[in-house]
C-alpha positions in Angstrom: 0.0 -0.1 0.0 1.5 3.1 -1.0 0.8 6.1 1.6 1.2 9.6 0.5 1.2 11.8 3.5 -0.4 15.0 2.6 1.4 17.7 4.7 2.7 21.3 4.2 -0.1 22.2 1.8 -0.2 25.7 0.4 -3.4 27.1 -1.4 -2.6 30.7 -2.1 -2.6 30.9 -5.7 -5.6 31.9 -8.0 -6.9 29.4 -10.2 -5.9 30.4 -13.8 -7.2 28.6 -17.0 -5.2 30.7 -19.6 -3.0 28.9 -22.0 0.7 28.5 -20.9 -0.3 29.6 -17.2 0.4 27.8 -13.9 -2.8 26.1 -12.4 -3.1 26.4 -8.7 -6.8 26.1 -7.8 -8.4 27.4 -4.6 -11.6 26.7 -6.2 -13.5 23.2 -5.9 -11.8 20.4 -7.9 -14.4 17.8 -8.7 -13.3 14.2 -9.4 -16.6 13.2 -11.1 -16.4 9.5 -11.6 -13.1 9.1 -10.6 -13.4 9.6 -6.6 -10.0 8.7 -4.8 -10.0 6.4 -1.8 -8.2 8.0 1.1 -7.5 6.8 4.6 -7.5 8.8 7.9 -4.1 9.0 9.4 -5.4 10.1 12.8 -8.7 10.6 14.5 -10.4 13.6 12.6 -13.6 15.4 12.3 -16.0 15.7 9.3 -17.7 19.1 9.3 -20.5 20.5 7.3 -20.2 23.9 5.5 -21.1 26.0 8.6 -18.1 24.1 10.3 -20.3 22.1 12.6 -18.7 18.7 13.3 -21.2 15.9 12.1 -18.9 12.9 12.6 -15.5 11.9 13.9 -13.6 9.3 12.0 -11.1 7.0 13.6 -7.4 6.5 12.3 -7.5 3.9 9.4 -11.0 4.7 8.3 -11.7 4.6 4.7 -13.2 7.5 2.9 -14.1 8.4 -0.9 -12.6 11.8 -1.7 -15.0 13.4 -4.1 -13.5 16.9 -4.5 -10.8 19.3 -3.2 -11.9 22.6 -1.8 -9.3 25.0 -0.6 -7.3 22.9 2.1 -10.2 20.5 2.7 -11.3 17.4 1.1 -14.9 17.0 0.2 -16.3 13.6 1.5 -20.0 12.4 0.8 -21.8 11.6 4.0 -25.5 11.0 4.6 -25.8 12.2 0.9 -24.6 15.6 1.8 -20.9 17.2 1.4 -18.6 16.8 4.5 -15.3 18.4 4.9 -11.9 16.9 6.2 -8.5 18.6 6.6 -6.3 17.4 3.9 -3.6 17.0 6.4 -5.7 14.2 8.3 -5.9 11.8 5.3 -3.7 10.2 2.6 -4.5 8.6 -0.8 -3.9 5.0 -1.6 -3.4 5.1 -5.3 -3.5 7.6 -7.9 -4.3 5.7 -10.9 -4.4 1.9 -11.6 -2.3 1.3 -14.9 -4.0 -2.1 -15.3 -7.2 -0.3 -16.4 -8.1 2.1 -19.2 -7.6 5.6 -18.0 -9.6 8.3 -19.6 -8.8 11.8 -20.5 -11.1 13.1 -17.8 -9.5 11.0 -14.9 -6.0 12.3 -16.2 -7.1 16.0 -15.9 -8.8 15.4 -12.5 -5.8 13.4 -11.1 -3.2 16.1 -12.3 -5.2 18.8 -10.7 -5.0 16.6 -7.4 -1.4 16.2 -7.2 -0.7 19.7 -8.1 -2.8 21.0 -5.4 -1.5 18.6 -2.9 2.0 19.5 -3.7 2.3 23.1 -4.9 6.0 23.3 -4.1 7.0 20.1 -5.7 4.7 20.3 -8.9 3.6 22.6 -11.4 0.6 22.0 -13.5 0.1 24.0 -16.9 -2.3 24.2 -19.7 -0.1 24.3 -22.8 -3.1 24.3 -25.3 -6.4 22.8 -26.5 -7.3 19.9 -28.7 -9.5 20.3 -31.5 -12.7 19.7 -29.4 -11.4 22.1 -26.8 -9.9 19.7 -24.2 -7.1 21.4 -22.2 -3.7 19.9 -23.0 -1.7 19.6 -19.5 2.0 19.5 -18.7 2.8 18.5 -15.1 6.4 19.2 -13.7 7.6 17.2 -10.8 10.6 18.1 -8.9 12.6 21.2 -7.8 15.4 21.0 -10.0 16.3 23.8 -12.4 17.2 21.4 -15.1 14.4 19.6 -17.0 13.7 16.5 -18.9 10.6 16.3 -21.3 8.2 13.1 -21.5 5.0 12.7 -23.3 2.6 10.0 -24.2 -0.5 9.5 -26.4 0.3 11.4 -29.6 -1.9 8.5 -31.2 -5.5 7.8 -29.9 -5.0 4.1 -29.8 -1.7 4.2 -27.9 -3.3 5.2 -24.7 -1.4 2.8 -22.6 1.4 5.2 -22.8 -0.6 7.6 -20.7 -0.8 4.8 -17.9 3.1 4.7 -18.2 3.6 8.5 -17.3 0.7 8.4 -15.0 2.1 5.7 -13.0 5.6 7.5 -13.2 4.1 10.6 -11.5 2.3 8.7 -8.8 5.5 6.5 -8.0 8.1 9.3 -8.3 6.0 11.7 -6.0 5.3 8.9 -3.5 9.2 8.2 -3.3 10.0 11.8 -3.1 7.6 12.5 -0.2 8.7 9.6 1.9 12.4 9.8 0.9 12.4 6.2 -0.4 14.4 4.8 -3.3 13.2 3.1 -6.5 15.7 0.3 -7.0 18.9 2.2 -7.2 17.7 5.8 -7.7 17.6 8.4 -4.8 14.3 9.9 -6.2 14.6 13.1 -3.8 18.1 13.8 -4.8 17.5 13.4 -8.5 14.3 15.5 -8.6 16.0 18.2 -6.5 18.5 18.6 -9.3 16.6 17.6 -12.5 12.7 18.0 -12.8 10.6 15.9 -15.2 8.1 17.5 -17.3 5.1 15.2 -18.2 2.6 15.6 -21.0 0.5 12.4 -20.2 -2.0 12.7 -23.1 -1.1 14.8 -26.2 -4.3 13.6 -28.1 -7.3 13.6 -25.9 -9.7 13.7 -28.5 -8.2 10.8 -30.5 -7.8 8.7 -27.0 -11.4 9.4 -25.9 -12.6 8.2 -29.5 -10.4 5.1 -29.3 -11.5 4.2 -25.8 -15.2 4.4 -26.8 -15.8 7.8 -25.2 -18.1 10.6 -26.2 -16.7 13.0 -28.9 -18.3 15.9 -30.5 -17.3 15.3 -34.0 -20.2 13.8 -36.1 -19.9 10.0 -36.5 -20.6 10.6 -40.5 -17.2 12.5 -40.6 -15.4 10.0 -38.5 -16.7 7.0 -40.4 -15.5 8.8 -43.6 -12.0 9.1 -42.3 -12.1 5.6 -40.9 -12.8 3.6 -44.3 -16.4 3.8 -43.6 -16.0 1.4 -40.2 -17.0 2.0 -36.8 -14.0 0.2 -35.4 -12.6 3.4 -33.7 -10.1 1.2 -31.6 -7.7 1.5 -34.3 -7.9 5.4 -34.3 -4.7 7.2 -34.3 -5.2 10.7 -35.4 -6.9 13.7 -34.0 -10.4 14.8 -34.8 -9.4 16.4 -38.1 -7.8 13.1 -39.2 -4.3 14.3 -39.0 -1.5 12.2 -37.7 0.0 14.5 -35.0 3.3 12.7 -35.2 3.7 13.8 -38.9 3.1 17.5 -38.1 6.5 18.7 -37.5 8.7 20.7 -39.8 11.4 18.1 -40.5 11.5 16.7 -43.9 7.6 16.9 -43.7 7.5 17.6 -47.6 9.1 14.1 -48.2 5.7 12.2 -46.8 3.4 11.4 -49.4 0.3 13.7 -49.4 -2.9 11.6 -48.7 -6.5 12.6 -47.3 -7.8 13.0 -43.6 -7.5 9.4 -42.2 -7.8 7.5 -39.0 -3.8 7.2 -39.6 -0.8 8.6 -41.4 -2.3 11.7 -42.8 0.3 14.5 -42.5 -2.0 17.4 -42.9 -2.0 20.4 -45.1 1.1 22.0 -43.8 3.4 21.6 -40.7 1.8 22.9 -37.5 -1.8 23.2 -38.6 -3.1 20.9 -35.8 -3.5 22.5 -32.2 -2.1 19.3 -30.4 1.0 19.2 -32.4 1.5 23.0 -32.2 1.3 22.8 -28.3 4.2 20.5 -28.3 6.2 22.4 -30.8 5.7 25.5 -28.4 6.7 23.7 -25.5 9.8 22.4 -27.0 10.7 25.9 -28.4 10.2 27.8 -25.2 11.7 25.1 -22.9 15.2 24.2 -22.0 14.7 20.4 -21.7 18.0 18.6 -21.8 16.4 15.5 -23.2 13.1 14.2 -24.6 11.3 10.8 -24.3 8.1 10.4 -26.4 6.2 7.2 -25.6 4.3 5.3 -28.3 3.0 1.8 -28.9 3.8 -0.8 -30.0 6.9 -3.0 -31.0 9.3 -2.9 -28.0 11.7 -0.7 -30.1 13.4 2.6 -29.6 13.9 5.3 -32.5 16.3 8.0 -32.0 17.9 10.7 -34.0 21.9 11.7 -34.4 22.6 14.9 -32.7 25.3 17.2 -34.3 27.2 17.7 -31.0 27.6 15.5 -28.0 26.7 12.4 -30.0 28.3 10.0 -27.5 25.9 11.4 -24.8 23.0 10.7 -27.1 24.0 7.4 -27.8 24.8 6.5 -24.1 21.4 7.6 -23.1 19.4 5.7 -25.9 21.5 2.7 -25.0 20.6 2.8 -21.3 17.2 3.1 -22.0 17.4 0.2 -24.2 19.2 -1.9 -21.5 16.6 -1.0 -18.9 13.6 -1.8 -21.1 14.9 -4.6 -23.2 13.6 -2.7 -26.3 15.6 -3.1 -29.5 17.5 0.0 -30.4 16.7 0.8 -34.1 19.8 2.2 -36.2 19.9 5.7 -37.2 19.4 5.5 -40.9 17.3 7.6 -43.5 15.0 4.7 -43.8 14.3 4.1 -40.0 14.1 7.6 -39.0 10.6 8.9 -38.2 10.3 11.8 -40.7 8.3 14.9 -39.3 8.1 13.6 -35.8 8.4 15.2 -32.4 11.5 13.5 -31.6 13.2 14.7 -35.0 12.1 18.4 -34.2 13.3 18.3 -30.7 16.8 16.9 -32.0 16.9 19.7 -34.8 16.1 22.7 -32.8 17.6 21.7 -29.5 20.4 19.4 -30.6 20.0 17.2 -27.7 19.1 13.6 -26.9 15.6 12.5 -28.0 13.9 9.1 -28.5 10.6 7.6 -29.4 10.0 4.5 -27.2 7.5 2.1 -28.5 6.1 -0.1 -25.7 4.8 -3.7 -25.7 4.8 -6.5 -28.4 3.3 -5.4 -31.7 -0.4 -5.1 -31.3 -1.1 -4.4 -35.0 -4.1 -1.7 -35.7 -5.3 -1.8 -32.2 -4.5 -0.9 -28.6 -2.2 -2.8 -26.6 -4.2 -5.1 -24.5 -4.4 -4.4 -20.8 -3.0 -7.9 -20.0 0.5 -6.4 -21.1 0.3 -3.7 -18.5 2.3 -5.3 -15.7 5.2 -6.2 -18.0 5.2 -2.8 -19.7 5.4 -1.1 -16.4 8.1 -3.3 -15.1 10.2 -2.5 -18.2 9.7 1.4 -18.0 9.2 2.1 -14.4 12.8 3.6 -13.9 13.2 5.1 -17.5 12.1 8.6 -16.2 14.6 8.6 -13.3 17.5 7.3 -15.4 17.2 9.9 -17.9 16.9 12.6 -15.2 20.0 11.2 -13.4 22.0 11.0 -16.6 21.1 14.7 -17.2 22.3 15.6 -13.5 25.9 15.9 -15.1 25.3 17.5 -18.3 
C-alpha cells in the first residue's frame, strides 16, 4: 500500500485557466466519476459547510474523496458534502495502470497532485485539442534542469498515458517519503532535474479510441475511418491528422494523402493545435532530453545529434538496456520523418527518442494484459534519464 502523507499544503494561488499559465486552484476541484480512496491518518472530524462537526472518523477509516476545496477534502456523508482537512488523510493510489485511464481521469488526477504538492509540482495548460479539451503538462521536482516526456500522440496508444501517470504517482510517493526506487535516490535526483510530463497529447483521439463521447459527427469520423465504426484503431486527431507527422522536419517528403484514422500529415506543418502545443513547449523550454512514448513493438527510434553524439548514444543505449527494447539504427530509412523526436533533435541538438512499448499489437490498442510487464520495463526510465542529465 502506498501512503502519500499530505502535509505542508499551500493554497494561495488563484486558479488560472489561460494557456501556458500555472494552475493552482483554490476553487473546488471535482473528481466526478473518479473519486479517490483516502484513509484517515489520525482521529479526525468531518464538518459541514458551516463548520459544525457531524462525525468523527477513526485513524485507519476509509473514505472516498469526491473533490478538493481549498485545504479541505470533500467527502460524501449521508448524501451531503462533508469536509475534512487534507492533512488528516492520505490517498492509497492515484491511478490503476492495469485499467483504461480516460482523459477526464487524467485531468482530475493531475489537478489533485498539483494542489496537494504545490512546492513539488507545477501544472500548466499548454494548449487545447480540436474539440477544446485542455492539454496539460505537469512538472515534478525542484531541480532547475528539466527533461521532457510525453505520451498518447496517437489515440489508440493510450497505454503510454498509463506509463506516465504511474511514473508521476510512483515518483512523487518516493520523493515525499524519502525512499529509493531500485538504485535511484528519487528526492536527490528530482532536486536537481525536474521531469516535465505531458501524459496525453491527443485527448480527442484517445477518447474516441476508448469508446468515449466526442463531439465530431459520426458521419465525418466514419468517412476518415474507411466507413468503419472500429475506432479502437484510431490514431489521428479529430481532423484526421497524424500528430506525429506534423513537425517541420522533412515534412515535404511524406506522401500527401487525405484525412484518415492514421498517417495523414495535414495540409502543412503545425496546422493542428495538439502538435503545435508540443512544438511551442519544446521551443520555449530548456529541456535537456526528450522521451516520447508510443506503441507498439518494443523498439526505440532516435535521432543523431550534431554535437555530444556520445551522450545521445549512451542515453538511448541505457533506456534500451532498462526496457529490453531493441535500439533501431539511425538511418534515413528508419528515422521517423516529421516526428516530434526529430523536431526536438533539430532545434535543440539534444538527445531525443521515441519509445514503442509492448509487443506489436497491430491496428489496435495494446491489450491490458500487457500492463504489468510494460510497467516493469519502464518504471525507472524517467529517473534514469533525469539522473544522466544531472551531469550535463
